[in-house]
KEKEZA-702411 format. One record per residue (C-alpha): residue in three letters; y, z, x. Coordinates in steps of 0.001 Angstrom, whole numbers, plus 500000, padded with zeros to 6 digits. Last residue first. Example, Ala and Ser with C-alpha at 12.3 -4.5 7.8 and 13.67 -1.06 7.14 Angstrom:
<rs>
SER,498940,507140,513670
ALA,495500,507800,512300
</rs>
This chain:
<rs>
UNK,509744,519408,564178
UNK,512854,518006,562381
UNK,512442,519199,558833
UNK,514522,516699,556720
UNK,512854,516131,553391
UNK,510090,513893,554663
UNK,509511,516493,557417
UNK,508684,519096,554743
UNK,506182,516696,553284
UNK,504490,516289,556703
UNK,504424,520060,557147
UNK,502549,520394,553780
UNK,500007,517794,554934
UNK,499685,519811,558204
UNK,498881,523060,556433
UNK,497646,525080,559336
UNK,500904,527014,560169
UNK,501596,528155,556634
UNK,504173,530960,557048
UNK,505583,529204,560169
UNK,506160,525993,558304
UNK,507753,527996,555509
UNK,510194,529651,557881
UNK,510932,526395,559590
UNK,511977,524985,556318
UNK,514318,527848,555547
UNK,515831,527823,559031
UNK,516345,524017,559034
UNK,518029,524179,555625
UNK,520298,527125,556651
UNK,521781,525513,559710
UNK,525033,527358,559216
UNK,525422,529475,556048
UNK,528625,528300,554395
UNK,527830,527922,550779
UNK,526980,524267,551319
UNK,524395,525411,553853
UNK,522781,527687,551318
UNK,522589,524891,548832
UNK,520976,522706,551416
UNK,518373,525465,552202
UNK,517444,525642,548421
UNK,517215,521819,548283
UNK,514863,521657,551267
UNK,512568,524342,549768
UNK,512646,522705,546338
UNK,511804,519274,547831
UNK,509106,520688,549899
UNK,507445,522349,546946
UNK,507464,518971,544996
UNK,505891,517233,548008
UNK,503208,519808,548338
UNK,502213,519507,544725
UNK,499430,516958,545156
UNK,497913,519351,547825
UNK,497011,521922,545184
UNK,494971,524137,547493
UNK,494922,527008,544981
UNK,496183,529489,547494
UNK,498738,527085,548798
UNK,500079,526184,545347
UNK,500385,529791,544480
UNK,502205,530720,547614
UNK,504578,527767,547220
UNK,505379,528839,543610
UNK,505942,532435,544471
UNK,508319,531533,547376
UNK,510221,529182,545111
UNK,510526,531748,542408
UNK,511694,534447,544865
UNK,514315,532213,546384
UNK,515533,531122,542915
UNK,515897,534796,541922
UNK,517934,535529,545061
UNK,520087,532410,544626
UNK,520764,533476,541064
UNK,522065,536989,542130
UNK,524123,535468,544996
UNK,525718,532853,542663
UNK,526491,535609,540066
UNK,528195,537826,542679
UNK,530156,534853,544069
UNK,531391,534037,540568
UNK,530549,530939,538744
UNK,533278,529282,536708
UNK,532103,526095,534982
UNK,534727,523488,533875
UNK,534505,521420,537063
UNK,530767,521604,536780
UNK,530750,519466,533697
UNK,532391,516537,535354
UNK,529863,516827,538285
UNK,527021,516943,535841
UNK,528212,513909,533886
UNK,528411,511881,537146
UNK,524959,513189,538100
UNK,523395,512104,534869
UNK,524659,508598,535084
UNK,523473,508386,538721
UNK,520044,509690,537629
UNK,519723,507393,534529
UNK,520721,504182,536308
UNK,524263,502969,536064
UNK,526050,500226,534053
UNK,524856,500961,530473
UNK,526934,498965,528003
UNK,529367,500435,525461
UNK,529841,500124,521752
UNK,528923,503740,520816
UNK,526051,505303,518878
UNK,523491,504940,521595
UNK,525318,505595,524804
UNK,523341,508814,525592
UNK,520014,506999,524637
UNK,520828,504193,527089
UNK,521802,506652,529838
UNK,518450,508409,529451
UNK,517925,512160,529108
UNK,514553,513358,527993
UNK,515458,516774,529298
UNK,512444,517050,531693
UNK,512714,513514,532948
UNK,516484,513677,533582
UNK,516098,517158,535258
UNK,513464,515891,537637
UNK,515338,512789,538548
UNK,518507,514797,539051
UNK,516725,517143,541525
UNK,515369,514812,544082
UNK,518779,514233,545633
UNK,518912,517913,546206
UNK,516259,517704,548955
UNK,517851,514711,550740
UNK,521540,515460,550616
UNK,523532,515083,547346
UNK,527172,513909,547671
UNK,529360,515952,545289
UNK,529521,519272,547123
UNK,529149,522965,546711
UNK,525546,523282,545400
UNK,525207,526162,542885
UNK,524999,523926,539929
UNK,522638,521475,541432
UNK,520308,524284,542488
UNK,520551,525827,539062
UNK,519513,522548,537436
UNK,516538,521989,539701
UNK,515301,525476,539325
UNK,515574,525220,535556
UNK,513667,521934,535571
UNK,510885,523485,537634
UNK,510586,526599,535417
UNK,511148,525090,531959
UNK,507511,525441,531012
UNK,504584,523241,530339
UNK,504275,522037,533913
UNK,504645,525551,535301
UNK,500949,526416,534945
UNK,500770,528028,538401
UNK,502860,530616,540231
UNK,502358,533293,537592
UNK,504964,535677,536119
UNK,506995,532957,534409
UNK,510446,534071,533475
UNK,512432,530856,533967
UNK,512829,529368,530448
UNK,513740,532057,527919
UNK,515207,534730,530152
UNK,516463,532611,533021
UNK,518048,530203,530516
UNK,519496,533078,528624
UNK,521140,534285,531780
UNK,522765,530946,532187
UNK,524267,530541,528743
UNK,526810,527941,530098
UNK,526363,525679,527095
UNK,524903,522998,529339
UNK,522236,525529,530364
UNK,521558,526550,526793
UNK,521069,522837,525987
UNK,518427,522441,528699
UNK,516754,525677,527531
UNK,516435,524380,523996
UNK,515207,521025,525324
UNK,512433,522694,527263
UNK,511573,525273,524541
UNK,511056,523000,521583
UNK,513631,521740,519095
UNK,512200,520031,516096
UNK,513392,517461,513507
UNK,510704,516260,511097
UNK,509483,512732,511169
UNK,508856,510970,507829
UNK,506548,508074,508191
UNK,507681,504735,506953
UNK,508357,503087,510439
UNK,505075,504503,511714
UNK,505219,507112,514362
UNK,504610,507964,518008
UNK,506476,510737,519623
UNK,505415,513623,517253
UNK,506757,516978,518249
UNK,503967,519520,518265
UNK,504172,522127,515554
UNK,504772,525876,515706
UNK,506536,525910,512325
UNK,508197,529244,512985
UNK,509094,528319,516540
UNK,510621,525108,515277
UNK,512619,526883,512569
UNK,513981,529309,515192
UNK,515000,526472,517526
UNK,516539,524609,514651
UNK,518691,527599,513722
UNK,519935,528113,517249
UNK,520506,524354,517748
UNK,522600,523902,514593
UNK,524552,527134,514813
UNK,525514,526403,518330
UNK,526701,522937,517351
UNK,528761,524415,514525
UNK,530447,526930,516843
UNK,531206,524379,519597
UNK,532406,521535,517419
UNK,536218,522064,517499
UNK,536016,523009,521132
UNK,534705,519590,522076
UNK,538073,517981,521332
UNK,537998,514295,522294
UNK,534259,514059,521781
UNK,532464,512065,524542
UNK,531033,514876,526751
UNK,529679,517396,524321
UNK,529012,514968,521463
UNK,526946,512664,523777
UNK,525418,515641,525523
UNK,523976,517156,522419
UNK,522499,513885,521163
UNK,520968,513338,524580
UNK,519575,516879,524691
UNK,517930,516507,521267
UNK,518586,518189,517972
UNK,517626,515262,515908
UNK,518920,515745,512357
UNK,521887,517914,513296
UNK,522545,516044,516516
UNK,522845,512691,514644
UNK,525131,514441,512195
UNK,527420,515483,515086
UNK,527505,511927,516521
UNK,528286,510515,513018
UNK,531167,512922,512646
UNK,532336,511882,516024
UNK,532550,508280,515024
UNK,534200,509080,511738
UNK,537011,510939,513562
UNK,537345,508179,516060
UNK,537706,505303,513581
UNK,538271,502251,515794
UNK,536530,500092,513261
UNK,534080,498940,515912
UNK,533451,502530,516811
UNK,532843,503377,513153
UNK,530283,500594,512957
UNK,528585,501969,516068
UNK,528629,505449,514569
UNK,526757,504172,511462
UNK,523934,503034,513724
UNK,524025,506478,515308
UNK,523892,508224,511986
UNK,521000,506002,510925
UNK,518989,507072,513926
UNK,519780,510734,513160
UNK,518708,510344,509545
UNK,515452,508920,510936
UNK,514787,512353,512340
UNK,514412,513920,508910
UNK,515602,517507,508836
UNK,519001,516762,507262
UNK,517216,515120,504232
UNK,518405,511622,503425
UNK,520834,510900,500597
UNK,524153,511960,501998
UNK,523442,510346,505415
UNK,522360,507204,503669
UNK,525575,506973,501685
UNK,527491,507379,504996
UNK,525387,504478,506447
UNK,526177,502277,503508
UNK,529863,503087,503945
UNK,529660,502015,507635
UNK,527926,498873,506488
UNK,530912,497941,504210
UNK,533539,498959,506791
UNK,531929,496812,509521
UNK,531602,493559,507648
UNK,531449,491415,510726
UNK,528080,490133,509553
UNK,526328,490235,512911
UNK,525817,493898,512851
UNK,524479,494060,509302
UNK,520707,493567,509998
UNK,520414,496875,511841
UNK,522321,498724,509055
UNK,519971,497325,506413
UNK,516811,498229,508393
UNK,518118,501711,509007
UNK,518631,502204,505217
UNK,515082,500927,504730
UNK,513858,503668,507026
UNK,514422,506252,504297
UNK,510973,505172,502796
UNK,509462,507728,500565
UNK,512504,509732,499583
UNK,514879,506694,499786
UNK,512637,504525,497694
UNK,515042,503600,494857
UNK,518164,503630,496974
UNK,516570,501644,499721
UNK,515312,499159,497165
UNK,518775,498624,495854
UNK,520013,498177,499349
UNK,517375,495548,499957
UNK,518382,493671,496879
UNK,522057,493953,497783
UNK,521207,492728,501305
UNK,519708,489533,499978
UNK,517034,488050,502195
UNK,514167,490126,500995
UNK,510947,488995,502716
UNK,510764,492187,504889
UNK,510671,494168,501638
UNK,507346,492510,500645
UNK,505813,493013,504137
UNK,506734,496654,504177
UNK,505479,497229,500649
UNK,502161,495569,501377
UNK,501754,497593,504597
UNK,502388,500875,502828
UNK,499999,500029,500000
</rs>
């Protein structure tokens, strides 16, 4: 039945007929509104299709992810019209229905006055995180066009948003409190280390160890430049890592970290890296040697940027001395700058 309906609707040439079908079947097939908006870009009727998008946002449940996709399509029409208020409204509604890192960052960095959205955005992600925990469901990546997909906010994305919000102690509490050295892949541990190392680094040009950190955070947060620019008439001109780092540097100028806080966080990071390396060595997980070497190098590079001379070499030499027989580990350390 689903396939037959999809084929029948695909044959409709008249937008009015398709719109009528979208209105009649909105509860079962909200994706029809998306289909209409996608077809309308070549028409030049930006205001008409924007209004259809606004109608869809009213009719479709806030918790349905397809509502977010429709909001971003409507945002493109608003952008074409030069309607900044409508554009930002669509970005907000996209975040409400798909509380993702990319949807957060778009509003956070592209809105003209972020402060007017801060309280509402905090309410959205806080409530969605609690709802997701209560449902305890896995986020569905693969879906049929007609399937309703429910918004969710799991721990990795939640902690990433908390980091951008400047709730740093909460990030340590909810995402970086593992007591064991292994099993980090399903947590925010590695991503949190990468983000804090980038935050605490005093510089804009990333040395070898730190240059591995943006890729890790991009992958963990599900951040892609193309997704970030979805909902605006703009082309992607950088890869994901460079795009992310530019945004990060812009954000860092607004963050005030005291020397006391920096020292406290560096102490925690040092302990976590040491615990991780020890666990990897004890379990003979050679495939994680490169990852460990990157964190070790990055930690030393941050210390050097904070004024400690030759810190990277000292940190790396310390780990080499601690594990003298691990030649494969030494090789990975050399790949990140160890001289001997």
